[in-house]
C-alpha positions as CSV (number, residue, x, y, z in Angstrom):
1,M,-18.5,-58.6,-19.3
2,T,-21.7,-59.4,-17.8
3,E,-25.2,-58.4,-19.2
4,N,-27.5,-56.5,-17.0
5,R,-31.1,-57.9,-17.5
6,D,-32.7,-54.8,-16.1
7,T,-31.7,-52.5,-18.8
8,D,-34.1,-51.0,-21.3
9,P,-34.2,-52.6,-24.6
10,A,-34.6,-49.3,-26.2
11,I,-31.3,-47.8,-24.4
12,V,-29.5,-50.9,-25.7
13,R,-30.8,-50.7,-29.3
14,L,-29.6,-46.8,-29.4
15,F,-26.1,-47.7,-28.1
16,E,-25.9,-50.3,-30.9
17,D,-27.1,-47.8,-33.6
18,E,-24.3,-45.4,-32.4
19,R,-21.6,-48.0,-32.3
20,R,-22.6,-49.1,-36.1
21,A,-22.7,-45.4,-37.0
22,D,-19.1,-44.8,-35.5
23,E,-17.7,-48.2,-37.2
24,V,-19.3,-46.5,-40.8
25,T,-17.7,-43.5,-40.4
26,A,-14.1,-44.8,-39.2
27,P,-11.4,-44.6,-41.7
28,D,-9.8,-47.8,-43.1
29,L,-6.7,-48.7,-40.9
30,D,-4.7,-49.7,-44.0
31,A,-5.1,-46.3,-45.4
32,L,-4.2,-44.9,-42.1
33,L,-0.8,-46.8,-41.9
34,V,0.1,-45.9,-45.5
35,R,-0.6,-42.2,-45.2
36,P,2.5,-40.1,-45.3
37,A,4.0,-39.0,-41.7
38,G,3.1,-35.5,-40.8
39,R,5.1,-33.0,-38.8
40,R,6.6,-34.7,-35.9
41,V,5.4,-33.4,-32.3
42,G,8.4,-31.9,-31.2
43,E,9.5,-30.2,-34.3
44,V,9.3,-26.5,-34.3
45,R,9.3,-24.5,-37.5
46,P,11.9,-21.7,-37.7
47,G,9.2,-19.2,-38.2
48,R,7.5,-19.9,-34.9
49,R,10.8,-19.6,-33.2
50,V,11.3,-16.0,-34.6
51,A,7.7,-15.2,-33.5
52,F,8.1,-16.6,-30.2
53,A,11.4,-14.7,-29.6
54,A,9.8,-11.5,-30.7
55,A,6.6,-12.1,-28.5
56,A,9.2,-12.8,-25.6
57,L,11.3,-9.4,-26.3
58,A,8.0,-7.7,-26.5
59,L,6.8,-8.9,-23.1
60,V,10.0,-8.0,-21.6
61,A,9.9,-4.6,-22.8
62,L,6.1,-4.2,-21.6
63,V,7.2,-5.4,-18.2
64,A,10.4,-2.8,-18.1
65,A,8.1,-0.1,-19.2
66,S,5.6,-0.8,-16.7
67,A,7.9,-0.9,-14.0
68,V,9.5,2.3,-14.7
69,V,5.9,3.7,-14.7
70,V,5.2,2.4,-11.2
71,V,8.7,3.6,-9.9
72,R,8.1,7.0,-11.4
73,T,4.7,7.4,-9.9
74,V,5.7,6.3,-6.5
75,R,8.5,8.6,-6.6
76,S,6.5,11.6,-7.7
77,R,4.0,10.6,-4.6
78,V,6.6,10.5,-2.2
79,R,8.2,13.8,-3.5
80,A,4.7,15.3,-3.4
81,A,4.2,13.9,0.3
82,T,7.3,15.4,1.4
83,E,6.6,18.8,0.2
84,A,3.2,19.1,1.4
85,S,4.7,18.5,5.3
86,V,2.3,21.0,6.7
87,L,-0.5,18.8,8.2
88,P,-3.7,20.5,10.0
89,P,-3.5,19.9,13.5
90,E,-6.6,17.4,13.4
91,A,-4.6,15.0,11.0
92,I,-1.7,15.2,13.5
93,A,-4.3,14.4,16.7
94,L,-5.8,11.9,14.7
95,S,-2.7,10.0,13.9
96,T,-1.8,9.7,17.8
97,W,-5.5,8.4,18.9
98,K,-5.5,5.3,20.9
99,S,-8.7,3.4,21.3
100,P,-10.0,3.2,24.9
101,T,-10.7,-0.4,24.6
102,D,-7.1,-1.6,23.6
103,A,-6.7,-3.1,26.8
104,F,-9.5,-5.6,26.3
105,L,-7.6,-6.7,23.2
106,E,-4.5,-7.7,25.6
107,T,-5.0,-11.3,26.3
108,P,-2.6,-13.8,28.2
109,G,0.1,-14.9,25.8
110,S,-0.5,-11.9,23.4
111,D,3.0,-11.2,23.7
112,L,4.0,-14.0,21.7
113,W,2.7,-12.2,18.8
114,T,5.3,-9.3,19.6
115,Q,8.5,-10.9,20.8
116,V,10.3,-14.2,20.2
117,P,9.6,-16.4,23.1
118,D,12.7,-17.5,25.2
119,F,12.0,-21.6,25.4
120,A,15.4,-22.4,27.1
121,P,16.9,-20.1,29.7
122,A,20.7,-19.5,29.1
123,P,22.9,-22.1,30.9
124,Q,24.6,-21.4,34.2
125,P,28.4,-21.0,34.3
126,V,29.7,-24.2,36.1
127,P,32.7,-23.2,38.6
128,G,36.2,-24.0,37.0
129,H,34.5,-24.1,33.4
130,I,35.9,-21.8,30.7
131,P,33.3,-20.3,28.8
132,I,33.2,-20.8,25.0
133,S,32.4,-17.6,23.3
134,P,30.0,-17.9,20.2
135,T,31.6,-17.4,16.8
136,K,28.5,-17.8,14.6
137,G,25.7,-15.4,14.4
138,V,27.3,-12.8,16.4
139,D,27.8,-9.4,15.0
């Protein structure tokens, strides 16, 4: 490591003091090596396994209950909408309204967003050739 001669001596002294303080508070290496081994990292206590399983079951039950609530809410809204099928004429007229400026949104190539483009035209039959009918992907 090279020394930087432009370093402020006060900063160097502060770092030295900090290093010495760390060395004083560090435990003895021999004491660390003879210390009895603690619990291994991968070891899981049986009580924690039971608690984890209980928490997982509670979570599954909560998700299932919320799914039932959502399904019932959606069904009741659909049922209410079909029962109230009498709409005022203004609502029907509003649902069929078209903007007079929709034609400005149709640009060349905008049909690519509404249909699948045909990149390769169908091959023309060759005279005397027996066409093979496709077997995959045909309903």
